[in-house]
C-alpha positions in Angstrom: -33.7 -47.7 -6.7 -31.4 -48.0 -9.6 -27.8 -46.9 -9.0 -25.2 -45.8 -11.4 -23.8 -49.3 -11.6 -26.9 -51.3 -12.4 -25.7 -52.1 -15.9 -22.8 -54.1 -14.5 -25.3 -56.7 -13.5 -26.5 -57.3 -17.0 -26.3 -60.9 -18.3 -25.4 -61.4 -22.0 -27.9 -63.7 -23.7 -26.9 -64.1 -27.4 -27.2 -60.7 -29.0 -29.3 -59.4 -26.1 -28.7 -58.6 -22.5 -30.9 -59.2 -19.5 -31.2 -57.2 -16.3 -33.0 -58.6 -13.2 -35.1 -55.7 -12.2 -38.1 -55.4 -9.9 -41.2 -53.5 -11.0 -40.1 -50.6 -8.9 -36.7 -50.6 -10.7 -38.4 -50.7 -14.1 -40.6 -47.7 -13.2 -37.6 -45.9 -11.8 -35.6 -46.6 -15.0 -38.6 -45.6 -17.1 -38.7 -42.2 -15.3 -35.1 -41.6 -16.1 -35.5 -42.5 -19.7 -38.6 -40.2 -20.0 -36.7 -37.3 -18.4 -33.8 -37.7 -20.8 -36.2 -37.9 -23.8 -37.9 -34.8 -22.7 -34.7 -32.8 -22.4 -32.7 -33.9 -25.4 -32.6 -31.7 -28.5 -31.5 -34.7 -30.6 -34.6 -36.0 -32.4 -33.0 -39.4 -33.2 -32.0 -39.9 -29.6 -35.5 -38.8 -28.4 -37.0 -41.4 -30.8 -34.7 -44.2 -29.4 -35.5 -43.2 -25.8 -39.3 -43.2 -26.6 -38.9 -46.8 -27.9 -37.1 -47.8 -24.8 -39.8 -46.2 -22.6 -42.5 -48.2 -24.5 -40.5 -51.4 -24.2 -40.3 -50.9 -20.4 -44.1 -50.1 -20.3 -44.7 -53.4 -22.1 -43.0 -55.3 -19.3 -45.1 -53.5 -16.7 -48.3 -54.1 -18.7 -47.6 -57.8 -19.1 -47.1 -58.1 -15.4 -50.3 -56.2 -14.6 -52.3 -58.3 -17.2 -51.2 -61.5 -15.5 -52.7 -60.3 -12.2 -56.0 -59.4 -13.8 -56.8 -63.0 -14.7 
């Protein structure tokens, strides 16, 4: 499960950052992102959160696709 301090474990990689997360962690984070997107009144923030959700889903889909081979 993702705790409040999970961002402290991010590794800066150029202009990006990386987090070492398990699939369960990604799904947990995705749930939090979706909940925030569903409850915000700020359309710009909702759009950004939706994009983050889709990015996380892409990670999950790639992992699942590898196991289908």
